[in-house]
C-alpha positions in Angstrom: 96.7 41.3 58.2 95.7 44.2 60.5 98.7 46.4 59.9 97.8 50.1 60.3 97.9 52.4 57.3 100.1 55.2 58.5 100.2 57.0 55.2 97.2 58.2 53.1 96.2 57.1 49.7 96.1 59.9 47.2 93.0 59.7 45.0 92.6 61.5 41.7 88.9 61.9 42.2 85.8 62.6 40.3 82.3 63.6 41.4 79.1 62.7 39.6 75.6 63.3 40.9 74.1 59.9 40.2 70.5 59.4 39.3 69.5 55.7 39.1 66.3 54.1 37.8 65.5 50.5 38.8 63.6 48.6 36.0 62.6 45.0 35.6 64.8 44.8 32.5 67.0 47.2 30.6 65.1 48.9 27.7 66.2 48.4 24.1 66.8 51.3 21.7 63.7 53.5 21.4 61.8 51.5 24.1 60.1 52.9 27.1 60.0 50.9 30.3 58.5 51.5 33.7 60.9 52.2 36.6 59.9 50.5 39.9 61.9 53.0 42.0 64.4 55.9 41.8 67.6 56.8 43.7 69.7 60.0 43.6 73.0 60.2 45.5 76.4 61.8 45.2 78.9 59.5 43.4 81.6 59.3 40.8 84.2 56.6 40.5 86.9 58.7 42.2 84.6 59.9 45.0 83.4 56.3 45.6 86.9 55.0 46.0 87.8 57.9 48.3 84.8 57.3 50.5 85.4 53.5 50.4 88.9 54.0 51.6 87.8 56.4 54.4 85.2 53.9 55.7 87.8 51.2 55.7 90.0 53.4 57.9 92.6 54.5 55.4 93.3 58.3 55.3 92.7 59.9 51.9 94.1 62.9 50.2 91.6 63.8 47.4 92.1 65.8 44.3 88.6 66.7 43.0 86.9 69.1 40.6 83.4 70.5 41.5 81.1 72.9 39.7 79.1 75.8 41.2 75.8 74.1 41.5 73.6 72.5 44.2 75.2 69.1 43.5 78.6 70.5 44.5 77.2 71.6 47.8 76.1 68.1 48.5 79.5 66.7 47.6 81.2 69.1 50.1 78.8 68.1 52.8 79.6 64.4 52.1 83.3 65.0 52.3 82.9 66.7 55.7 80.7 63.8 57.0 83.3 61.2 55.8 86.3 63.1 57.3 87.9 63.7 53.9 89.9 67.0 53.6 89.2 69.7 51.0 92.7 71.0 50.5 92.7 70.0 46.9 89.0 70.3 46.0 88.7 72.9 43.2 85.6 74.8 42.2 85.0 75.6 38.5 82.3 77.8 37.1 79.5 75.7 35.6 78.0 72.2 36.3 79.4 69.4 38.3 79.5 65.9 36.8 76.1 64.2 36.4 75.2 60.6 35.5 72.2 58.4 34.8 72.0 54.7 35.5 69.4 52.0 34.6 69.6 48.9 36.8 67.5 45.8 36.0 66.2 43.0 38.3 69.4 40.9 37.8 71.6 43.8 38.9 72.9 44.6 35.4 73.2 48.2 34.5 73.6 50.8 31.7 75.2 54.1 32.6 75.9 57.5 30.9 78.1 60.2 32.4 78.5 63.9 31.7 81.9 64.9 33.2 81.2 68.5 33.9 83.9 70.0 36.2 85.8 66.7 36.4 87.4 67.4 33.0 88.5 70.9 34.2 91.3 69.4 36.4 94.7 69.7 34.7 98.3 69.0 35.3 98.7 72.2 37.3 96.3 70.8 39.9 98.3 67.7 40.3 101.5 69.8 40.6 99.9 71.8 43.4 99.4 68.5 45.3 103.0 67.3 44.8 103.8 67.1 48.5 100.8 65.0 49.3 101.5 62.7 46.3 105.1 62.2 47.4 104.0 61.3 50.9 101.2 58.9 49.9 101.2 55.1 50.3 100.0 54.9 46.7 98.2 57.0 44.1 95.0 55.8 42.4 93.1 57.2 39.5 90.3 56.5 37.1 89.0 57.8 33.7 86.3 60.3 34.8 89.1 62.9 34.6 91.5 64.0 31.9 94.7 62.2 30.9 96.6 65.4 31.7 95.9 65.4 35.4 96.4 61.6 35.6 99.7 61.6 33.8 101.1 64.4 36.0 99.9 62.8 39.2 101.4 59.4 38.2 104.6 61.1 37.1 105.0 62.8 40.4 104.2 59.5 42.2 106.8 57.5 40.1 109.5 60.2 40.8 108.8 59.8 44.5 108.7 55.9 44.4 105.0 55.8 45.2 103.0 52.9 43.6 100.2 53.8 41.2 96.8 52.1 40.6 94.7 52.9 37.5 91.1 51.9 36.8 90.6 52.9 33.2 86.8 53.3 33.5 84.7 54.6 31.8 86.8 52.9 29.1 89.0 54.9 26.7 92.3 53.8 25.2 95.1 54.2 27.7 97.8 56.6 26.6 101.2 54.9 26.4 102.7 57.5 28.6 100.1 56.9 31.3 100.4 53.1 31.0 104.2 53.4 31.5 103.6 55.1 34.8 101.0 52.5 36.0 102.0 49.8 38.5 98.6 48.1 38.8 95.8 48.0 36.2 92.2 47.2 37.4 89.6 46.5 34.7 86.4 44.5 34.4 85.8 41.9 31.7 84.3 44.4 29.3 87.2 46.9 29.7 89.7 44.1 29.4 88.1 43.1 26.1 88.4 46.6 24.7 91.9 47.0 26.0 93.0 43.7 24.4 91.1 44.3 21.2 89.0 41.2 21.6 85.8 42.5 20.0 83.8 41.8 23.2 84.2 41.0 26.8 87.0 38.8 28.0 85.8 35.2 27.9 87.6 32.7 30.1 86.4 29.8 27.9 88.3 31.1 24.9 92.0 30.2 24.7 92.6 33.1 22.2 91.3 35.6 24.8 93.6 34.1 27.5 96.5 34.1 25.0 95.9 37.8 24.3 96.0 38.6 28.0 99.1 36.7 28.7 100.8 38.0 25.5 100.2 41.5 26.8 101.5 40.6 30.3 104.7 39.2 28.8 105.2 42.5 26.9 104.5 44.5 30.2 106.0 42.3 32.9 106.2 45.1 35.5 102.5 45.8 35.5 100.1 44.0 37.9 96.7 43.1 36.2 93.4 42.6 38.0 90.3 41.7 36.0 87.0 41.7 37.9 84.5 39.2 36.5 81.5 39.6 38.7 80.1 36.3 39.8 82.9 34.5 38.0 85.5 35.9 40.4 88.7 37.8 39.6 91.8 37.2 37.5 95.1 38.3 39.1 98.3 38.6 37.2 101.2 39.5 39.5 104.2 41.4 38.1 106.5 39.1 36.2 105.9 36.3 33.7 103.9 33.9 36.0 100.4 32.5 35.2 97.2 34.4 35.6 95.3 33.1 38.6 91.5 32.9 38.7 90.1 33.4 42.2 86.6 32.2 43.1 83.9 34.8 43.8 81.9 35.2 46.9 78.4 33.6 46.5 75.8 36.4 46.9 72.5 37.4 45.4 73.2 40.5 43.4 70.8 43.4 43.6 72.8 46.2 41.9 76.2 45.8 40.3 76.8 49.6 40.1 79.9 50.7 42.0 81.1 47.1 42.7 84.3 47.8 40.9 84.9 51.0 42.9 84.4 49.1 46.1 86.9 46.4 44.9 89.4 49.1 44.0 89.0 50.9 47.3 89.6 47.7 49.3 92.5 46.7 47.1 94.2 50.1 47.7 93.4 49.9 51.4 95.1 46.5 51.6 98.1 47.7 49.7 98.5 50.7 52.0 98.6 48.3 54.9 101.2 46.1 53.4 99.0 43.0 53.0 100.0 40.1 50.8 98.3 39.3 47.6 95.9 36.6 48.9 94.6 38.7 51.8 94.3 41.8 49.6 92.3 39.9 46.9 90.0 38.4 49.5 89.4 41.8 51.0 88.8 43.5 47.6 86.4 40.8 46.4 84.6 40.8 49.7 84.0 44.6 49.3 82.7 44.2 45.8 80.4 41.3 46.8 79.1 43.3 49.8 78.1 46.1 47.6 76.4 43.9 45.0 73.9 42.8 47.6 72.7 46.4 48.1 71.1 49.2 46.2 73.1 52.4 45.7 76.8 52.9 46.2 77.7 55.6 48.8 74.9 54.5 51.1 76.2 50.9 50.9 80.0 51.1 51.0 81.0 49.1 54.1 82.7 50.2 57.3 85.8 48.3 58.2 84.3 46.4 61.1 81.3 45.2 59.3 83.2 44.0 56.2 85.7 42.2 58.5 82.9 40.4 60.3 81.3 39.4 57.0 84.5 38.1 55.5 85.2 36.1 58.7 82.0 34.2 58.1 83.5 32.5 55.2 80.6 33.1 52.9 82.7 32.2 49.8 83.2 28.5 49.1 86.9 27.9 49.9 87.6 26.3 46.6 91.3 26.2 45.5 92.2 29.0 43.2 92.5 27.9 39.6 95.0 29.1 37.0 94.1 30.6 33.6 95.9 29.0 30.7 98.8 30.9 29.2 97.8 30.2 25.6 100.0 28.7 23.0 
């Protein structure tokens, strides 16, 4: 379980200067509520995953687009502090990505993102990183960048025999060409509902929802599927036609769910880069997400390897046997 990651993970990154307001409850349309506190920090799904990997001890090659504003200067300082190289960090005239988040007392959130320079990355920027992509343990990407750069990065990875991990968040329909290049798909229950056309979040109590998931998996047997469910745990569908397995969540008191999926993805990629088996990788990924849920903010709270290992060793999750999701009929 402690195999050393000798090759880096290549991350198709994104940067968003995140501004978060903490409220007792999320406001309705047209409603004003009082915020108890405010937090501003560098973020973005791709940057969060890259920093999460670096703190877990896995080297990172990062493809990133920044603007020419004060937020970009903060991002560059962060990369230096975390030991993440800038060989494929590109500056574009104009604003960097920015985002706003509202987080209530239960840790639920509502988020809006302006992509800024993130959407200026194109296929040519992935091509310029072809050597790093081909030498990576795996390539991961998310949806705060354009399809063009993701498809090219994943195409280069596939041609070099490098596995790919896609987190299609914030959700938009996945281009068939990109899906065909994806080895592992990581979604939450809301993204899974949109992806499967369920008209709402994936509900484990509904056999038609599980049937839709397993029908999709039978049609795409080469794609691993991970569905994060917050306090309900995680669904794992390994490549092939086997059953989807529901793994129990760690029992924690959630303070802020923002970024938990990014922590999960970073830890999953870290485990894959080290050659861990599925059970160990899933425990590691869920532990990282649970660790973050207990804390405010994202980058300030992403764990170091030693502290996450100690926390996981305490066995804070009830060691219930994993249960299996029905395959539907």
